[in-house]
C-alpha positions in Angstrom: 0.0 0.0 0.0 2.9 2.4 0.8 4.2 1.9 -2.7 0.9 3.2 -4.2 1.2 6.5 -2.2 3.1 9.4 -3.7 6.5 10.0 -2.2 5.6 13.4 -0.9 2.7 12.0 1.1 4.9 9.4 2.7 7.3 12.2 3.7 4.5 14.4 5.0 2.8 11.6 7.0 4.8 11.9 10.3 4.3 15.7 10.4 0.7 15.4 9.5 0.1 12.8 12.2 1.7 15.0 14.8 -0.3 18.0 13.7 -3.6 16.0 13.9 -3.0 14.4 17.3 -1.3 17.3 19.1 -3.2 20.2 17.5 -6.3 19.5 15.6 -7.8 17.0 18.0 -7.1 19.1 21.2 -8.5 22.2 19.4 -11.5 20.2 18.3 -12.0 19.0 21.9 -11.8 22.6 23.2 -14.3 23.7 20.6 -16.7 20.9 21.7 -16.3 21.8 25.4 -17.0 25.5 24.6 -20.6 24.5 23.8 -21.2 22.6 27.0 -23.3 24.0 29.8 -21.9 24.6 33.3 -24.2 23.5 36.1 -24.4 25.3 39.4 -22.3 22.6 40.9 -19.5 23.3 38.5 -20.0 20.2 36.3 -20.1 20.1 32.5 -23.4 19.2 31.0 -23.1 17.9 27.4 -25.6 20.2 25.7 -25.1 22.4 22.6 -25.5 25.9 23.9 -23.9 29.3 23.2 -24.1 30.6 26.7 -20.3 30.7 27.2 -19.8 33.0 24.1 -22.7 35.2 25.2 -21.2 35.4 28.7 -17.9 36.6 27.2 -19.2 39.2 24.7 -21.8 40.6 27.1 -19.2 41.3 29.9 -17.0 44.4 29.3 -14.4 42.9 31.6 -13.6 40.1 29.3 -13.8 42.3 26.2 -11.2 44.6 27.9 -9.0 41.6 28.6 -9.2 40.6 24.9 -8.4 44.2 23.8 -5.5 44.4 26.2 -4.1 41.1 24.8 -4.3 42.4 21.2 -2.7 45.8 22.1 0.2 44.1 23.9 0.7 41.6 21.1 0.7 44.4 18.4 3.0 46.6 20.5 5.5 43.8 21.2 5.5 42.9 17.5 6.2 46.4 16.3 9.0 47.0 18.8 10.6 43.6 18.0 10.3 44.4 14.3 12.1 47.8 14.6 14.8 46.6 17.0 15.1 43.2 15.3 15.4 44.6 11.8 18.2 47.0 12.8 20.1 44.2 14.6 19.5 41.6 11.9 20.6 44.0 9.2 23.8 44.8 11.1 24.6 41.1 11.6 23.9 40.3 8.0 26.2 43.1 6.8 29.0 42.4 9.4 32.3 40.8 8.8 31.9 37.0 8.2 34.4 36.3 11.0 32.2 38.2 13.5 28.8 37.1 12.1 28.7 33.7 13.8 29.8 35.2 17.1 27.0 37.7 16.9 24.4 35.0 16.0 25.6 33.0 19.0 25.1 36.0 21.3 21.6 36.6 19.9 20.6 33.0 20.3 22.2 32.6 23.7 19.2 34.0 25.7 17.1 31.2 24.1 19.2 28.7 26.1 18.0 30.2 29.3 14.5 29.5 30.7 12.0 32.2 30.1 11.0 31.9 33.8 14.5 32.8 34.9 14.6 35.8 32.5 11.3 37.1 33.8 12.5 36.8 37.4 15.4 38.9 36.3 13.1 41.5 35.0 11.2 41.5 38.3 14.4 42.6 40.0 15.1 45.2 37.3 11.6 46.7 37.1 10.9 46.8 40.8 10.6 50.1 42.7 14.1 49.5 44.1 15.3 47.9 40.8 18.1 48.9 38.5 16.0 51.2 36.3 14.5 53.3 39.1 17.8 53.5 41.0 19.7 54.8 37.9 16.9 57.3 37.0 16.8 58.6 40.6 20.6 58.8 40.9 20.9 61.0 37.8 18.0 63.2 38.9 15.5 62.4 36.2 12.8 61.3 38.7 12.1 62.1 42.3 10.2 58.9 43.2 10.3 55.3 41.8 8.3 54.6 38.7 5.6 51.9 38.8 7.0 49.6 36.1 6.3 46.2 37.7 2.7 44.9 37.4 1.9 47.2 34.5 1.4 46.7 30.8 4.6 48.6 30.2 6.6 46.2 32.2 4.9 43.2 30.4 5.8 44.7 27.0 9.4 45.4 28.0 10.0 41.8 29.3 8.1 40.2 26.4 10.2 42.1 23.9 13.4 40.8 25.6 12.0 37.3 25.4 10.8 37.3 21.8 13.4 39.6 20.1 15.7 36.7 19.2 13.0 35.0 17.2 12.5 38.1 15.1 16.2 38.6 14.6 16.9 35.1 13.5 14.0 35.1 11.0 15.0 38.5 9.5 18.6 37.5 9.4 18.0 34.4 7.3 16.3 36.6 4.7 18.7 39.5 4.8 21.8 37.3 4.7 20.4 35.4 1.6 19.6 38.5 -0.3 21.5 39.2 -3.5 23.8 42.1 -2.7 24.4 42.8 -6.4 20.9 44.3 -6.6 21.8 46.9 -4.0 25.1 47.6 -5.8 23.3 48.0 -9.1 20.8 50.4 -7.6 23.6 52.5 -6.1 25.5 52.5 -9.4 22.4 53.8 -11.1 22.5 56.9 -8.9 20.2 55.8 -6.0 21.0 57.2 -2.6 21.6 54.8 0.3 18.1 55.6 1.7 16.5 54.9 -1.7 18.4 51.7 -2.0 17.0 50.6 1.3 13.4 51.7 0.7 13.1 50.4 -2.9 15.5 47.4 -2.9 16.4 46.1 0.5 13.1 46.6 2.3 10.9 45.0 -0.4 13.2 42.0 -0.8 13.1 41.5 3.0 9.3 41.6 3.1 8.9 37.8 3.5 11.1 37.9 6.6 9.1 40.8 8.0 5.8 39.0 7.5 7.2 35.7 9.0 8.9 37.4 11.9 5.9 39.6 12.9 3.4 36.8 12.5 5.6 34.5 14.7 6.2 37.1 17.4 2.5 38.2 17.4 1.3 34.6 17.6 3.5 33.9 20.5 3.0 37.1 22.4 -0.8 37.1 22.2 -0.9 33.7 23.8 2.1 34.1 26.2 1.4 33.2 29.8 4.7 33.3 31.8 5.5 37.0 31.3 2.0 38.4 32.0 1.7 36.1 35.0 5.0 37.1 36.6 5.5 40.7 35.4 1.9 41.7 35.0 0.5 39.9 38.0 -3.3 40.1 38.8 -3.3 43.8 37.7 -2.6 43.0 34.0 -4.9 40.2 33.0 -4.6 38.8 29.4 -6.4 36.0 27.7 -3.8 33.4 28.6 -3.8 34.2 32.3 -7.6 34.3 32.3 -7.8 30.9 30.7 -5.5 29.6 33.3 -7.6 31.1 36.1 -10.9 29.7 34.7 -9.3 26.3 34.2 -7.3 25.8 37.4 -8.9 28.0 40.0 -12.6 28.2 39.0 -12.7 24.8 37.2 -14.9 26.3 34.5 -13.7 24.3 31.6 -16.5 25.3 29.1 -15.9 29.0 29.6 -12.1 28.5 29.5 -12.6 26.5 26.2 -14.6 29.4 24.8 -11.9 31.8 25.7 -9.3 29.6 24.0 -11.4 29.4 20.8 -12.0 33.1 20.8 -8.3 33.7 21.2 -7.5 31.3 18.4 -10.1 32.9 16.0 -8.8 36.4 16.9 -5.2 35.4 16.0 -6.3 33.9 12.8 -8.3 36.9 11.7 -5.6 39.5 12.6 -2.8 37.5 11.0 -4.9 36.9 7.8 -5.7 40.6 7.5 -2.1 41.6 8.2 -0.8 39.2 5.6 -3.4 40.3 3.0 -2.6 44.0 3.6 1.1 43.5 3.2 0.7 41.4 0.1 -1.5 44.1 -1.4 0.9 46.9 -0.5 3.9 45.0 -1.9 2.1 44.3 -5.2 1.1 48.0 -5.5 4.7 49.0 -4.7 6.0 46.7 -7.3 3.6 48.2 -9.9 4.8 51.7 -9.1 8.4 50.7 -9.4 
């Protein structure tokens, strides 16, 4: 029977099986749970109802949590894109002898647990942390800033955690770019800024799309950093799902939250990908 199957299907079979058993089936189970009814005793009743979704969209508290999650995800993605592009461009254009050392330094934080890195940010962002002490010593502030247990602190720590992913994705595209195209544009009289905007940036667009989608998908569902840095004052969808599952044991509502988060990520990433594809095609037509 295996001989009758095309070779590509045989090669894809292990990955497809992993995708089905560890992603599609759990997501399908969550989708099924989200339509169950929760009895006053906290038990799940197997009935097809929409009360979990009505409870979410009728409550401004949960809508604010969803909005805060989206804002944090977009902010982290934009900051990582700006910082990551500059860093990846510098590494891609650096001396080949130093390139691998720089890549090692960028990937080195990934070898450390995210929990440990977030505990480090708790020390740095605290009222007696490094940032407040430095700002107070140089006279910029009179009293410590509230950076811990705020959305700002969550964004700062999350950018530190996710920046290497953005850099590595962008570096792979920038390093594989044909440098002769930039040289040809410069020889035709284009300034360095025009070479970047009309040659380098459009050619690196696949890396920008992949990097931002990767960082946004991770940040919008991240749990460790909001739980440790944000605490109970900065609730996001991931922490609320954990609270509904572990503390309140409300599995149907937690499943509905997970489905809403998954659909939100899918809609935003699809719109973002379509907008960038349309703008790149229009830009190519202008050029």
